[in-house]
N, C-alpha and C positions, 0 to 999 in steps of 0.2 A: 222573735215574733213569728207566729204562724198565721197565714192567711190562705184560706181555701186549700189547706193541706200542704202548702209549700213553705219552707222556712225562708223568711225574707230578711233575717238579721235585724238590723236597726232601721231598715226602710229609708235610708237616706237617698235622696235623688229620685223621687218618683216623678213621672211625667204622664200626662193624660192627653188623649186625642178625643174626638167626638164620641167614640164608642169603646175605647180601650185604655186601660191603665197599665203602665209599665213600671216594674220595680226590680232593683238589683237583688240578688239572693245573698244569703249569708256567705261568709268566706269559706272557701273550700281549699283543698290542697291539690296541686298539680305535681305529678312526678318529675316533670322537667324543669319548671322555673318558679316554683313557690306558690304563693296564694293566687286564687282565681275566683271569679264570680260569674254568674250568668245574669241575663235579664229575662224576666218572665212577663208575658203579656196576658192581661185578664180582661174578659168581656165585661163592660160596665152594665150591660142589661141582665146578664145571667150570673155573673160572678165566677164563671168557669174559666180555667186557664185555656188560652188560645194557642200559645206557643212559648217556646223558650229559645233563647239565643245563646250559643256557647262560643267561647273563644279559647284558643289553645294557650294555656298557661298565663293568662292575664286577668287582671281585675277590670271589670267593665261596668260603667254606669250610664244610665240614660241622661241626655241633656235637654232635648227638645224635639219637636216634630218639624219635618220639612215636607210639607204636603202630606202624603200618606206614609212616608218613610220616617223611621225613628233615627235620630242622630245620637250617637253614643261616644263616650270617651273610653278608650282602652289605655289604661295606665301603663307607665313604662315598666319594663322588666330589668333584669340585671344587665342585659346587653342591647336592649332596644328602647328607643324613645317612645313617648306616647303617640297615640293616633286618634284622630276623630274619624269615625266610620258611619256609614249609612246602612241600616238594616231594613229590608223590604217588609211590607205589611204582612207577609206570610211567615216572617221569622227566619230562623236558621242562622247560619254564620253571617257575619257582616259581608255585604256585597261589594262595597266600594269604599276606598279611602278618600275622605273628603279633605283632610288636612293631615300631613305627616309632620310631626314636630321634629325639631332639629336634634340630631344625635348629641351635639355639644351641650344641649340643655337637659339631657336625661338625668344627670346627677342632681341638678338643682330641682328638677321636677319631682324627684324622689324625696327631696328634702323638706317638702311641705308636710306638716304633721296632720292637719285637718283643713280641708279646703272647700271653698265655694267654687264651682265650675260653671262657666257660662260660655256658650257658643252662640254668637249673634248672627243676624241675617246677612251681615256683610262678610261673613267667613272668618271672623276674628274669634279666637279662643282665649279666655282669661282664666287663670288660676289665682285665687286670692286666699290668703290665710284667714281662717276664722278664729285663730288664737294667737295672742301676743303674750310672750313670756316675760319680756323685760330682761332676759339674760344678756350677758355681756357679748355673747357671740352675735354675729350679724344674722339677723332673722330675715327669712324670705317672706315678703309681704304680698307681692303680686308679680305675676309673669303674664305677658301678653304675646300671642302668636297670630300671624295672619298675613294676608296680602298687603 
């Protein structure tokens, strides 16, 4: 899908504030750690891109707003667990780690095929499967992280 001249892939995980719409980009390749995505912010009044947020070698998707900051999920890599981060209203790289997921859960986090991601106001992050296969293997259905 192309919106305002930027390839947005399948547009899963869009988030909106009062004046901005945030979308993850299509999958790209990182030389160091595999697949990567960015988040692009678009002005709802003009349709023009305001900024893009990049992360080093990770896939990233918007979750929700926290005041004026965007909260996003950085998916795990081969050697790092996932992270919930805060991105300032001016964009750029994530400024702050809001929740660092446990290294011991990295493999299970990677095991979800297609997920619904929710980060609530209490600081809890949920990964839930959107697909049940009925295979004989143990399926991962939901994981929860938080204080």
